[in-house]
N, C-alpha and C positions, 0 to 999 in steps of 0.2 A: 504494500500500500504506500501511497505517497503522502505528503504532509496534509493535503486537503482531506483525504479519506481518514487519516489518523485523527485529525482534528474533529471530524464529524463523529467518529466512534467515541472519542474522549468526551465530547460534549453530550452525547447520548447517555454515557455512563454517569456524568455529573448531574444531568437532569433527573435521572432515576434516583440517585443517591441524595442530592441536595436541593433539587428544584431550581427554578429560575432565579429567585432573589438571592439565594445564598451562593450560587455558583459564580466564581470570579474567573477572569481570563487566566489567571495563574493556575486555578484548579484544572481548567481544560488543558492547559499546556502540560501540567503534571500527569494527567490521565492519558494524554495522547503521545507524549514523548516528543512533541513538536516544539517549536520556539514561539515566543510571544509575538514577534513580528509577523509570523505566518498567518495569524488570525486576520489581521488587517489585509494582508496581501490576498488571501484566498476568499475571505468572506466580507471584508469591509468593516465589520465590527463584531464584538462578542455577541450582541443581541441578534444580529443577522445569523451568526453561526448557531446560536441556541434555537432560533426559530426554525432553521433548516433541520436541526437535530430533532426538534419536537415533531415536525411534519414527518420526518423519516420514521420516528418511533410510532406515530399514529398509523402510518402506512403498513409498518410491520405488524402492528396489532390487528389492523383491518384484515390483512392476509390470513392471520391466524384465526380470526373470528369467522371467516368465510369457509374454512376447511370443514367439510362434512355437513354443510347446511343442506337440509332436506326440505322437501315440499315445493309445490309449484309456486312460482313467483307471485307475490301478492296474497297468498293464502294464509289462513291463521296458523297452519302447520309451519309454514316458512317463518312467519312472524315469531312464533314461539321458539323455533330452532335458532334463529338469530340471537334472540335474547338469552337463550341457554348458553350459546357460544360466548357472548359477552360476559356472562356471570361465571362461566367455567374458567375464564382467564382473568378474573377480576384482580387476583393477587399480582399478576404481572402488569396489569393495566393501572392499578391503583396509584403508583408513583407518577405516571403520566397524567392521569386524571387530576391528581393533586396539583401538579405543576400548572395545568391549564387553569384551575381555579385560582391559583396563586396570582396569575397574570390578571384574571378578571377582577379579583378583589383589590389589586394594587391600583386600580382605576387610573388616575392621571400620573402616577409616579413612574410608569414605564410606557410612555405614549408610543415610542417607535416600535417596541416589541409588540405592544397591543395591536398596533396598526398592521404589522406584518402577519400576526396570527389571525386577525380579522379577515385579511385578504385571502387566507387559506380556507375560510369557512365554506365557500362555494364547493370546493373540491371535496371536503368532508361530507357535505350534504349530498352531493352526487354519488359518492361512494355508498352512503347509507341507502339511498334509493335503489341503487344497483343491487346491493346485498339483499334488501327486503323484497324487491319486486322482480328481480331477475332481468331488468332492463339494462342493456349495455349503456355505460356512462355517456358515450358519444351521442346517444339518442335522447338523452334527457334534456328537456327544454329549460330555459332560464326560469320560466314561470313554475315549472315543476320543482326546480331546485329551490325557489323562493317560497313555495307552499308546502308540498309534500316533504321535501328535504328539511325545511325548517321544523316541521312537525316531528319528524323522526329524530332530528337533532335535539329538540326539546325533551323528547322521551329519554334519549340516551343521557343527556345532561342531568335530568331529574333522577334517573336510576343511579347514575354515578354519584350524585350528592347523597342520596339515601344510603348507598353502600358505604361511602366515606364517613358519613355521620354515624351510622349504626348498622353494621352488616346484619345483625340479628333481626332487625325490623324492616329491612329493605325488602321490596317486592321480589318474588321469585318470577321466573319466566312464565310459569303457569298462571300466577296471579296477574301479571301484566297482560297476558293474553286474554284472560277472563275479563279484565277491566276494559280492554280494547273492544272485545265482543259486546260488552254491556253498553259502552259509550256509543258504539256504532249503531246498535239497535235503538237506543234512545234518540240519537240524532236523526234517524230515519223514521221515527215514530212507530217502530215495530215493538211487539212484545219481546221481552228479553229471551234470547235463544239460550237454551241450556247446553252446557258443554257435552 
């Protein structure tokens, strides 16, 4: 690996261990074996490097979550399988989820980092739509990304916060699926379908 790749791997390790706020450029250099000047040369700034590392971690987790997903795209079976996948890997995902909340809660203290992460939301929403519906990402419209993708993202973020706050009381995939079924039936004015 070259310095660029070493820095990215070091930054991913630091994000998992320390999060965004506590990770310094020197931490990344120590974890990567690269030198301090190489951060600016390859990434422009520590925040840009950490953002790219965060996106890489999310993509890696997304690939793990998609493994073995069963059910027809858009079905309740697929819905449940995706959430089971998220929850099965929650221990691995926990530090990444905590890092994203750290940036959100920092509000205006990290505006550049926050802007970079916000810019990656569309890609995350498209990935969620593809995972849950089976639609190829390149076929997802901007409107679908802004509506269905935002809905799925809200579910993921809510489940993530529940799990980080109190894993014992967080919804299971079965409970989340039953809630989805109930909400859909109510929204459509239909009697609640039984599982």
